[in-house]
C-alpha positions, 0 to 999 in steps of 0.5 A: 326657159323664159318661164324659169327666168320670170320665176327666178325674177319674181323670187328676187322681187319677193325676197325683200318681202317674204323674209320681212313677214317671216321675221315678223312671224317669228317675233309674234311666236317668240313674244313673251307679251300678252296678245289678244283679239278684241272685238269692237262693236258699234252701230251694228259693225264689229271691228277686230283689233289685235292688242299687245300689252306691255310688261309694266306695273302701271297703266300705259299710253296707247298707240293706235297702229294703222296698217298698210294697204295690204291689210293687217299682216304679220308685219304690222302686228309685229310692229305692235309687239315691238311698241309694247316691248318699249312699254306701250299698249299697242292696238292694231285694228283690222280695217278689213273686218267683215269685208272678205268673202264670207264676212272675214277680215285680212286673213280671209282674203285669197291674197294680198292683191285682193285685200289691197283692192278691198281697202280702196273700196272702203269709204273714208267715213267707215275707216274714221268710225272704225278708228274712233270706235277702237280708240275709244274702247282701248283708252277705257281698258284698265291697262291704259292711262287714257293717253293716245297717239296714232301711227300709220304706214303708207295707206295707213299713214294717210289715214293716221293724218285723217284721224288727227283732223277728227280726234282732238284727244290725240297726244301725237300722230306719227305718219310713215310715207302717207299724204295729208288730206287736201282739204286745208280746212281739215288740216287746221283742225289738227291740235296734236303734233304731227311727226312725219317719216319720208323715204328720199326716193319716194317722189310721189309722196314727197311732192305733197309735203311742201304744201302740207307744211305751208298750211300747218305752219301758217295755222300755227300747228307743229309739223315735223317731217324728216326725209331719210336719204335714199330710202324708198316707200315702205322702208319700215317694212322692206328695211327688215329683210336680209336683202334690204338696201343699205339705205332702207335699212339705215332709214328703218333703224333711224326712224325706229330710234326717232319714233321711240324717243318721240314716244318717250317724250310724250309719255313723260308729259303730265296728263 
């Protein structure tokens, strides 16, 4: 009886996760847009990147999408598809490329826990080099207009912040519940606007925001954080499930609306 109760409890815990991934998988299967895998090679390393092309007659701005700490899941790929639906050339690199048993990527780990453990073994230098190589390659595609913004979720939000300190060509950075580098000298190297999205119930991450804001504002950098009341960490993903809390669902909808509006604003600016 105890084992059954534990199993039922586990199902309730997973209920907010699995339906979101199921919906993401359906979106990918039903998408009319062109999806492809792009291998980016540099310095003897190969990074697999998932690219989704918008249906438009002219070259599009690029959005570099950085995955969560569970790797390049269907949900992250579905985010890329939704960005392409809105008119952007979206690329989501698998930063676990070559890190799985046998030299595979995210899909080759036995489970998400194993992928998560591998994520935290990645060196910051390799992650930054991977992102730079993928960004440079995709900006040169014929379907790209050369403009680039970056977005990341959770662990990926932190990496988006770091990437903004090292890639001055960025148009904008969109940080979803990620923390900033603690090095103030690195932070002030950011040249693009940083737009941040936080859940009101995410105290661990939110505790870092005031110090980040002070450093960036003193340096004259544009930092625009918005906190969504009652939402938890990872609300962009958990807000999709049928059992999502009302706060997470509202936060996800509001954040998507804000993100797309900001992307549109930057896409209207002259190159």
